[in-house]
C-alpha positions in Angstrom: 106.6 125.0 110.5 109.9 125.2 107.8 112.7 123.2 108.5 115.3 123.7 105.6 115.6 125.3 102.1 117.4 123.1 99.2 118.7 125.6 96.4 120.8 124.3 94.0 118.5 123.6 90.9 117.7 127.1 88.6 114.9 125.6 87.1 111.1 124.5 87.9 111.4 121.1 90.4 109.7 118.6 88.4 110.2 115.5 90.1 111.1 115.0 94.0 112.4 110.9 95.1 113.3 109.9 98.8 115.7 107.4 98.9 117.2 104.9 101.8 120.8 104.0 101.1 122.4 101.0 102.6 124.2 103.2 105.4 120.5 104.7 106.6 121.5 108.2 105.2 118.4 110.0 104.0 119.2 110.7 100.2 116.8 113.1 97.9 116.6 112.8 94.5 115.4 115.8 92.2 114.9 116.5 89.2 114.1 120.0 87.3 112.8 121.6 83.9 115.9 121.5 82.0 116.9 117.9 82.8 119.2 117.9 85.7 119.3 115.5 88.7 120.4 116.1 92.2 121.3 113.9 94.9 121.4 115.5 98.4 122.5 114.4 101.2 120.2 115.7 104.0 122.6 115.4 106.8 124.7 117.8 105.5 121.9 119.5 103.0 124.3 119.5 100.3 124.4 117.8 96.9 126.5 114.1 96.5 126.1 114.4 92.8 124.7 116.4 90.4 124.2 115.8 86.2 122.1 116.4 83.4 120.2 113.5 82.5 118.0 115.0 79.9 118.2 117.6 77.6 114.3 118.6 78.9 112.0 118.4 82.0 112.3 115.5 83.8 108.1 114.1 84.5 109.6 110.6 86.6 112.3 109.5 89.0 112.0 105.8 89.8 113.9 103.2 91.6 114.6 99.9 90.4 116.8 98.0 93.2 120.7 99.9 92.4 119.5 102.0 89.6 117.6 104.9 89.0 115.1 105.4 85.9 114.8 108.7 84.5 111.7 109.6 82.2 111.8 112.7 80.1 110.4 115.1 78.0 113.5 115.1 75.5 111.6 111.4 74.9 114.2 108.9 76.3 113.6 106.8 79.7 117.3 106.4 80.8 118.8 103.5 83.3 121.7 105.1 85.4 124.0 103.7 88.5 124.4 106.8 89.9 125.5 109.6 87.7 126.6 106.9 84.6 124.0 106.1 82.2 123.6 102.5 81.7 120.9 101.7 79.1 118.5 104.1 77.2 115.3 103.7 75.4 112.9 106.4 73.2 109.5 107.2 74.0 106.3 109.4 73.0 106.9 112.6 75.5 104.4 114.4 74.0 102.5 115.0 77.0 103.7 115.8 81.1 102.6 112.3 82.6 104.8 110.2 84.4 105.2 106.7 83.9 104.4 103.9 86.5 106.5 100.3 87.5 104.7 97.6 88.3 106.1 94.0 89.8 110.1 95.9 89.7 109.2 94.5 86.2 107.6 96.4 84.0 107.2 100.0 82.7 103.6 101.5 81.9 104.0 104.6 79.6 102.2 106.8 77.5 102.6 105.3 74.0 105.2 106.2 71.2 102.4 106.4 68.7 99.5 108.5 70.6 99.7 110.1 73.5 96.1 109.2 74.5 97.3 105.4 74.6 100.0 103.8 76.6 103.0 101.2 76.7 104.0 98.6 78.5 107.7 97.9 78.6 109.6 94.7 80.2 112.8 95.7 81.8 115.6 92.6 82.6 119.1 92.7 83.8 122.5 90.9 83.1 122.5 92.7 80.7 120.1 95.8 81.1 117.5 96.1 78.7 113.7 97.3 78.5 111.6 95.9 75.7 108.1 96.6 75.2 105.1 94.3 75.2 102.6 95.7 75.0 102.0 98.7 72.1 99.4 101.7 71.4 96.5 100.1 74.0 93.6 102.7 73.6 91.4 102.8 77.0 89.2 104.8 75.2 88.3 102.1 73.2 87.8 99.6 75.8 85.6 102.5 78.2 83.6 102.8 75.0 82.9 98.9 74.5 82.7 98.1 78.0 80.3 100.7 79.2 81.3 100.9 82.7 81.0 104.8 84.0 80.8 105.9 87.7 79.8 109.6 87.9 79.0 111.6 91.2 75.7 113.7 91.3 76.0 115.9 94.3 78.5 116.6 96.5 77.6 114.0 99.1 76.0 111.3 96.3 77.4 109.1 93.4 76.3 106.6 91.6 77.5 103.9 89.4 75.5 103.5 86.3 75.3 102.5 82.4 72.6 104.8 81.4 72.2 107.4 78.7 73.1 110.3 80.2 76.5 108.2 81.2 76.6 106.7 77.9 76.9 110.0 75.9 79.3 111.6 77.9 81.6 109.1 76.5 80.3 108.6 73.2 79.8 112.2 72.5 83.9 112.4 72.7 86.2 111.4 70.4 88.8 109.9 72.6 89.8 110.8 76.5 92.3 113.7 75.2 96.0 112.8 76.4 97.0 110.9 79.8 97.7 113.3 82.4 98.8 111.3 85.4 99.0 107.5 86.1 99.4 105.5 89.0 99.7 102.2 90.6 97.2 100.5 93.6 98.1 97.1 94.1 97.6 95.4 90.4 95.1 98.4 89.1 97.0 101.3 87.3 94.8 104.7 87.5 94.6 106.9 84.5 93.6 110.4 84.7 93.3 111.8 81.5 93.5 115.5 79.8 89.3 115.2 79.6 89.0 114.5 83.2 87.8 111.0 82.9 90.0 108.6 85.1 90.2 104.9 84.4 91.1 101.7 86.6 93.1 98.9 84.8 93.6 95.9 86.4 96.9 94.0 84.8 97.4 90.8 84.1 100.8 89.7 82.6 101.3 86.0 81.6 104.4 84.1 79.5 102.1 83.2 76.7 99.6 85.9 76.7 101.6 88.5 77.0 100.9 92.3 78.7 97.0 92.4 78.7 94.3 95.1 80.7 90.9 94.7 81.9 88.6 97.8 82.6 87.4 97.8 86.2 86.6 101.2 87.0 85.5 104.4 84.7 84.4 108.0 86.6 83.6 111.4 85.0 83.4 113.4 87.8 86.2 115.9 87.1 84.7 116.4 83.2 85.9 118.7 81.3 88.7 119.7 83.8 92.3 117.9 83.4 93.2 115.5 86.1 96.2 116.8 87.4 97.1 114.9 90.3 96.2 111.1 92.0 97.3 109.5 95.5 96.4 106.4 97.6 94.6 106.3 100.9 94.3 102.7 101.9 93.8 101.5 99.0 91.2 103.9 97.8 91.8 106.7 94.8 91.8 110.0 95.7 91.9 112.9 92.7 92.5 116.5 92.0 91.9 118.4 89.1 92.7 121.7 87.7 89.3 122.5 89.3 88.7 123.2 93.4 87.0 119.2 93.6 89.3 116.8 95.2 87.1 113.3 94.4 87.3 110.2 96.8 86.3 107.4 94.7 85.2 104.9 97.1 81.0 104.1 96.9 79.5 106.3 97.3 82.1 109.0 95.1 82.6 112.3 97.5 83.5 115.4 96.6 85.5 117.9 98.3 85.3 121.4 97.0 88.3 123.7 98.5 88.5 127.5 98.2 90.9 127.6 95.4 91.8 125.4 92.0 94.1 123.6 90.8 95.1 120.6 93.1 98.8 120.1 92.2 99.8 117.0 94.6 98.2 115.1 97.1 99.8 113.3 99.7 98.1 110.9 102.8 99.5 111.1 106.0 98.6 110.4 110.0 94.7 109.6 108.4 94.4 112.9 106.6 95.5 114.9 102.9 98.1 117.2 103.0 97.4 119.3 99.8 100.1 121.3 97.7 98.0 123.6 95.2 99.3 125.5 92.1 99.1 129.0 93.9 101.8 127.6 96.4 99.5 127.2 99.6 99.7 124.0 101.5 96.8 123.0 103.4 96.9 120.8 106.2 94.6 119.9 108.8 92.4 123.6 108.3 96.4 125.1 108.6 97.9 126.5 105.8 101.5 126.7 104.7 102.5 129.4 102.6 106.0 129.9 101.2 107.0 133.5 102.4 108.8 135.1 99.4 112.4 137.1 99.5 111.4 139.6 96.9 108.0 140.3 94.9 108.8 140.6 91.0 106.4 140.8 87.9 105.3 138.4 85.7 105.3 139.5 81.4 102.3 140.9 81.7 103.8 143.2 84.3 101.6 141.7 87.6 103.3 141.5 91.0 103.0 138.0 91.4 103.3 137.6 95.8 103.3 133.2 95.7 105.6 131.2 93.4 103.3 128.0 91.9 104.2 124.8 93.5 105.4 121.9 91.1 105.6 118.9 93.4 105.3 117.2 96.6 106.8 114.2 98.4 106.9 113.0 101.8 110.2 112.2 103.6 109.6 110.0 107.2 112.1 109.6 109.6 112.3 105.6 109.4 109.1 104.5 106.7 109.6 100.5 108.1 110.3 98.6 110.8 113.6 97.0 109.5 115.0 100.4 109.4 114.0 101.0 112.8 116.0 97.9 113.7 118.8 98.9 111.7 119.2 102.6 113.6 121.3 102.1 116.3 124.4 103.9 118.1 125.7 106.3 116.0 123.8 106.1 113.1 120.1 106.4 114.9 121.8 109.2 116.6 123.1 111.0 113.1 119.6 110.2 111.7 117.6 111.8 114.8 120.3 115.2 114.8 119.6 115.1 110.8 115.9 114.6 110.7 114.1 115.0 113.8 110.4 114.6 111.9 108.6 114.1 108.8 109.3 116.6 106.4 106.6 117.7 103.5 109.8 118.5 100.7 107.9 120.8 98.4 109.0 122.2 95.1 108.4 125.5 93.4 108.9 127.1 90.1 111.8 128.8 90.9 114.3 125.6 91.9 114.1 126.0 95.4 112.9 123.0 97.7 111.2 123.5 101.0 111.2 121.2 103.9 108.6 121.6 106.1 108.2 119.7 109.7 104.5 117.8 109.9 102.5 116.8 113.3 
């Protein structure tokens, strides 16, 4: 059921990050394709802060203690304290991949020299600095050398193999294409590529050897469709692509087909999955949430659009930890309960609107 809408962006939503302040007031950071960031106070459903953090689309917002980190297509990563810029570093922005943070200390990004590869940066404080500790790491070369492959044979079967077919599937190509999506599960970073390949790399860091990766997983089930969504369900990777296939990366690998293509977002919830599609529809427990449009409009080819493209989804739970439940007493508990009485699904669309849906 739709609860409310947040409307201040004038460009497609690219990121939604729910946060909790020390006062237990619920805040959400949202970002758009024009580089604007808005910090929403969900008690009053209005912006607390709004500023242009970048000159192009924002691909990632991360929390780093009291700071937030933004990563954009304008080729920069910036560190902010509220709307005050504290630090900036140039990075590659030739693709649309997010970045991930490991151990609250390392940033893993697409490489500056090659969008198919990775860089690793170390974050430090007092003073704030970002230092590259691993440059232009090539995953394709590692996979080509190691020969570790997982691929689904049928919808209900899968195999771990190093046979000739799997080997040709890798060696018949020059690379995996650009990095599309990254997700960290424990100490393994999973990377989805333009080719449809997914790899898992175990990260190790030491003062003497620096940063290094070991190949732990490689899957070709999505090939040749680009990977556009990754999720963690009880330490198991779930992935979606531009096709209609949802892939569970356990043994055996499991494929679940859907009626529509373009699996834009996957959110685990209550032993099930919330799936968002490019066409704007959202599926949960067999039910479809579809956005009601206030009006119809035509695209460049004069085709009438009846749905707006879904661009991002995030989950806002009522409480996120036991400590928060213990702190939320008295007037604060009443305030939070009045503001948000159920878990909320926040869905961002191409017109800049964020809709909040209650889910149970």
